N, C-alpha and C positions, 0 to 999 in steps of 0.2 A: 781240289774241285773249284771251278770258276764260280765266283759269287753270283748270286741271283740278281738280275737287273732291278734297279729301283722302279723302273717302269713296269716290269713284269710282276714285281711284288705287289703292286697296287693295280689290280686288274680293272680295266674299264667296265663300267656298267654296260648292259646290253644295248645294242643300237636301237632296238625298238623303244626301250625305256627313255633314251635320250630324245628320240623323235617325238614321243608323247609330251615331253616337257618343253618343247620349243614354243615360242610365242605364237599365238593364233593369228596375229596380224602384224604386218610390217609397221614400224614406227612411222608416224607422219612427220616428214622432214621438211621444214620450212626454210626457204632461202632468204638471205638478206638482200636488201635492195642493191641495185647496181650503181646508185649515186653515192657520193662520198658524204659522210657526216663527220663532224669533228669528234675525236676521241674524248671521252669524259663527259659528253653532253647527252648521254642516254642512248638507248638502242633502237631508235626510231627506224622504221623502214617505210618506203613509199608503196610497197605492195608485197604480197606473199605468194610464192609459187612453190610447187614441189619439184625440186631438181635433184632429188636424192639419187646418189650413185649406187647405194648399197641396198641389195635385196636382203633385208634382215631375216625374213622368214626362211629363205633358202640358206643363208650363211649360218644361222643358228642351228640348222638341222644337220650340218655337215659333221661327219665323224671321220676325222683325218687319220691317215695311216701315220703311225708313230714308230720310229725305230731308235734304238740307242746308238749314240756316237761311239761308244766303246771306251769311254774314260769318264772319270769323275773328278770333282774338285778336291785338290789338296789330299788326294789319296783316300778320302773318306767314301762312305757309301750312301750318304743321304742327299748329296747334290751331284746330279749326273747330267752329262750332255746328251741331248736328244735331237732328232730331226723330225719334223712333221710336214705333211703335204700342205702347201700353201696355195694361194690364189694363182691363177695362170698369168704368165708374163710372156709377151711375144708369142702367144698361142701354145705355150708349153707349161706344164705343171712345175711348180717350184718346190724345193726342199729347204725349209727354213730351220735354222739352228736355234736352239734354246737351251738354257740351263733350267732344270727342274729340281727343286729341293723340297724335302719333307722334314719336319721337325724330328728330333731324336727323342722327344718326350712322348709319353703315352697319349694315344689318340683320344680326344674327348668323345663322349657318347654320341654326339651329333656330327662328329668329324671336325677336322681342323678348319679354321678360317683360311682364306687363300687370297693371294695377290697376283695380278698381272703387272709386270714391270717393263716400262717402255723407255729405252735409252734415247739419247739425243745425238746431235751431229758429231761425227768422228768417234762415235761410240760403238758398242758391241753388246752382246749378251754377257752380263757380268755375274760371275759366280759369287764374288764377294758381296754383291748387292743382294743376291738370293739368300746368302748366309745371314745377313742382317735380319731378314724376315723369318727364316727358319729358327734362328736363335730366339725370336720373339714368339714362336708358336704358330707360325703361318706356313702353309704350303705356298711356295712362290715359283713363278715361271717368268724368266727373263728371256725375251725373244730378240733376235736380230731384226732390225728394220733397215739395214744398210748393206745388204748383199755380202755379208761376211759370216764367218763362224769363229768361235773361240777355241783355240787348240788346247791341248793338254797342259801347255805351259802358260795358259791364260793370256795368250797373245791373239790378236785378230788377224785373220787371213781371208783372202777373197774366196767367196763361195759362188762358183759359176752357176749354180742352180738356185741362188738366193734371191732372185728377183732384182728390181732396180736399186741403184744406190739412192741415197737421200738427194732429192732434187725437186724443186718447184720451178718449172719453166713454162714458157708460152707453148712449147711443143706438147707438154702434158695436157693442155687445155683442149687440144684437137683430138686426143684419144684418151678420154678420162679414165676408162677402166684398165688402161695399160700404165697408168701413172703411179708414181711412188705413193701418193696419198691413198688412192683407192686400194692398192694391194696391201699396204701396211695396215690400214683399218680393218680390211677383210681378215688379215692374218691375226690381228688382235682379237677379233670376235671368235675366231677358231680357237685361240688360246683359252678364252672363256669356256668354250665347249670342252676342251681337254680337261680343264679343272673340274667342271661340273660333271664330267663323266667318271671321275675317280670315286672309289668307294670310301676314301679317307678324307674327303672334302665336304664341308658343310656348304652346300650350294647357295644357301640363303645369306652367307657371309663372305662374298667374294668382292674385293675392291680392286681398284686400278690406280697406279701412279705413273707419271711420266716426267722426264727431265728435258727441258728445253724443247727441241723439235719433238721429243717424246711427249712433252706436255701438250704441245699443239695437237698431236695425234690423239692424246687422251681426251682433249676437249671435243674433238669430233666424235670419238667413239662413244662417250657417255650420252651423246645426243642421238645415237643410232642404236646401240645395244642397251636396252632398258633393264637388263638383268643384274647389272652391278649394284652392290649395296651402297657404295660410296666411291668418291674419286678424289685424287690429290694431285692437281696440276702444280708443277714447280717451274717457275720462270715464265712459261709461254702460254698464250691464249689466242684470241681472235682479233679481227680488225687490223691485221698486221700491215696491210697496204696503206693504212692511214697514219703510220708513224714515219715521217719523212726522213729522219736522220738516224734511224736505227742502222746498225751494221748489216742488217738483213734487207735494207730498203732496196738494194739493187736487184734482189730476187724478183721484185714486182715491177721491173722495168719492161712492161708488156704493152702491146697496143691495146686500145680500148676494148676491142672485141674479146681478146684473151683475158683481160682484167675483169671484165664483166662475168665471164664464165667462171673465173676463179672465185669471185665473190659469191656467186650463186650456188656453186657446187663444191667448193673446196675449203673455204675459210671456216674455222670453227664456229664463227658467229652464225653461219647458216644452219647449224645443227644444235647449238646450245639451247635454243628455244624449246627443244624437246626434252631436255634433261629435267628430271624431277627428283634427283637424289642429293644428299648432302655432299658438298664439295668444300675442301679446305685449300685455299690458294696461298702460294708462297712466291715472293719475288722481292727484289731490292730496288729502291729508287735509283740506284746507280747502275742498273743493268744496261749493258751495251747493246742488247738485241731486242728486248721487250720492254715496253713502258707500263707503269702502273695504270696510267689512264686508259690505255687500250685493253689491258687485262680486266680492269674494273668494268668497263663497258661490256665486255663479253660475259663477265660473271653476272651482271645484272639481268642477263637473259635466262639464267637458270631459274626454274620454277621450284627447285628444292632449296634447302637452307644453305646459305653460304657462311663459311668461317674464313677469316683472313689472318695472315701473318705477313703483312707488308712491313718492310724494314727499310731503314735509311741506307744500309749497306748489306749486301749479301753476295758472296763469291759465286760466280757462275761456273759450275763444274759438276761432274758426274760422280766424283769419288765420294766415299762414305763421309769424309770430312766436309764435303760441300753439300750440294742439293739432295743427294740421295740418302744422307744419313742424319738429317736434322731430327732431333728427338721429338719435336712436336708432330712430325709425320706419323711416328709410331704411336704417340699418345692419342692422336685423332683416330687412327685405325682401331685401337683398343676401345676407345670411347664409342665408336660406332658398332663394334662387334659385341662388346660385353658391358658397355655402360661404365667402364672404368673412368675415374675422375681425371679431368684435365683442365688446364687453364683455358678459360673461354672469355671472349668479349663479344657483345652483340655488334651489329654493324654501325651503330651510332646514329644520331640524328643531328641536324644542323638547324638551329632556330635562333633568330635574333643575334647573329654573329657568334654563336657559341656552339661548339661540338660537345655533345654529352653521350656517354655510353656506360653500360653496366658491365662489370667484370665479375666472374665467378670461378670457383674451382682452384683458387690460389691458396697455397700453404705458405704463410708468412707474408711479409710486406711485398707490395708491388710498386713499381716505378712507372709513371706515365709521362710520355713526351709527345709534343706536337711537332710534326714536320710539315712545313708548308713551302710552296714555291710560287713566285710571281712571274715565272717564265713560261711562255707558251711551249707547247709540246716540242716544237721544232728545235728548241735549244737544249733539251734534256740530255742528249747524248754528246753535246759539244763541250760540256764542262762538268766537272765533278762538284761544283759549288752552287748548283741551282736550288738547293734545298736549305732552308733555315730551320734550326732547332729551337724549341722553346719548352719550358716546363709546363706540365699540366697537373691540376689539383686532383687528388684522389682521396675520397673519404667514404668508408663503409661500402666499398665496392662500386662507387659511382665516380666516374671521371668527368670533369668539365674543364673546358679551356676556351678562351676567346681566340678567334681567328683574325689576324690582321686584315684590314680592308683591301689591301693590295693583293692578297692571296688569290691565285687562280686554282690551285690544287692544295689539298691538305689531308693528312691522316694522323691518327693517334696510335702510337706504338706503346704497348704495355709489356713490361718485363717483370717476371717473378723472381724471387730470391734464388731459385734453382737455375735461372738463366732462360727459362721458357719465354717465348715471345709470341704474342698475338697482337691483333690490331683492329682498329675500326676499318670501315671501307675507305677507299680513296675518294674524297669529296672533290667535286669540281664546281666552280663558282662562276 
C-alpha cells in the first residue's frame, strides 16, 4: 500500500478558520528616503510615504492549493517535497516547490513550533536544512525563491512555473508586482499561511530565517507580515545601495529614477521600520557582499529587541556548516519559543571612549574581544585586514573596553567555552 502523504496526514484547518484569523488591517509600510545617507550613521529619513507593494490583508487570507511532489528526503516520511500555488508572474499562476518537514517526536499539546526557511543566491529548497530544524523539534518549510525545484536526488532543476529567478534590476522597478522581490515575499507570506493552517503547528510560535539574499527577503517580510514570533537574518539586510564596494554593488547601477523606486519600495530598510519582533542578526566583518555597517543601520529600524552575533570572520554559505547551521541560530529560536537558556549580550553603550555591555546565560568562562576599523566603508571589501583586534576585560558578566580614537567602527565579540558567539552592536563614530 502506498504510504500516506505527509501533507495529507496533517490536514489543513478549515478555510473559514484561517480567514477568521487573518489580520484586521494591513501593516503600515513606511518607505525610506530617496536621498543617500552614510551607512552606520543612523536610519534618518527626510520624509515618510507609504509605498507598500504587498496587500498583507489579502495575502494573509490566501489558502493556497498544495500538492505533493511525489518524493521525500532520503527515503524517509517526515520530510516531503510539495508544490503550492504562488503569486502570479507574467499574468499566470506559479507553482512553487518547497520541502516540508515534521519532527518524528511526539507532538506537543499546543503543536510544534515552526520555521520558514529562505535560501539565498544560487540556492534551492534544502531538505537537509529542513532536517536541522525537524531534528530540533520544529515543523519547517523551505521554499524555492529562484524558479527551481529540488529533485529526488537533492539537485536543483529549472521550474518553468516557478516564477522569476533571483534578480534585482532596473526593469523590475517599472513593473514592481512582477518583480522577484514582490513575488518572493508574497510567497513567503503564503508559506506562513500554510504553516498556520496545519493542525500540528503552534501558530503562536512561528519564526523565519533567511540566508544572504534570503536574509534580505526575511528583512522585508518581517516588516510586512506581523504574525512571525521572531526572525533570524543571516548575512544580509538593507541599505544595500549604500555599500559602494560590495560584490553586489553592480546590482544597483540604475538611473536615479529606478534607484529611487528601489529605495522606496524594495529595500528592506523601507519595511524594517514596521518590525516589532525580536531579531537575531548574524554576519562577518569579512563578508564580500554585505557590510556590518549597513546591516546595523537596518537593524536600528527594528522596534523589537535586537540580538547580535557579529563576528570578525564568518564563511558566507548556505550549507549546514556555514550560515544555515550556526548553533546560536537554534539556541535563539529555542529561547524565543520556550525560554531555553542561551548566551546573550545586550547591544552595549559607548560613553567617554569606552564600550560596555552585559553578558548573561553563559556556562563557564567567556572571552571578550574588541574589533575596530579606522577604514571608511568603501575600503571594507578591498582588503581582509581593515579590522584590528584587541582584548576586552570581562568581570562578573560586565565587559568593558576602550576604543582607539582613530576608530570609525567597532564591535565587541563574546565567545563562551562551548564556542557560542554573541556580540554588541556595531558602533559607528
